[in-house]
C-alpha positions, 0 to 999 in steps of 0.5 A, a space after each residue: 579424516 577418519 571418524 571413530 565408530 562411536 562418532 560415526 554412530 552419533 553422527 548417523 543418529 543426529 542425521 536421522 533425528 534431523 531428517 525426522 524433525 524435517 519431515 515432522 515440520 514439513 507435515 506441520 506446515 502443510 497442516 497449518 496451511 490447510 487450517 489457514 485456508 479453511 479459516 479464510 473460507 469460514 471467515 468469508 462465509 461468516 462475512 457474507 452471511 452475517 456481517 455484510 447484511 447487518 452492516 448494510 441494514 445498519 447503514 441504510 437505517 442510519 443514512 436514510 434520514 440524512 439522504 432524505 434531508 439532502 434530497 429535500 434541500 433546495 438546490 442552490 444556483 451556481 455562482 458566477 465567476 467574479 473578478 477574484 477568480 480571474 485574479 487568482 488564476 493570474 497569480 497561479 499562472 505567474 507562479 507556474 511560470 516562475 517555477 518553470 523558469 527556476 527549473 529550466 535555469 537549474 537544468 540548463 547547461 551553461 558552458 560559461 560557468 566552467 573556468 578552465 585552469 591553464 597549465 604552465 
């Protein structure tokens, strides 16, 4: 397919413009990446130098009274296991057994379930 001189010039100009645009975009994305890396470093520095100490101080100030109350609270003795706990354990074991049986009966292969048709 032959192109006229005018079409060839237009095509060459478009190709050159596209190439220039590609190079500009590549440079722009490179600069954007550098900017993002620098912003990340700056955010880390600000967090480490300013935000973290203020947050730590605020939490220590707010939690110190609560922690001192917890330390002063009398220790409770552990309750002994009563008959209700054994009843709940038995119900839980029975539930696990029923679910296990349901899964086993669902996944087992029974040859008796298939009925073959006889061809006459």
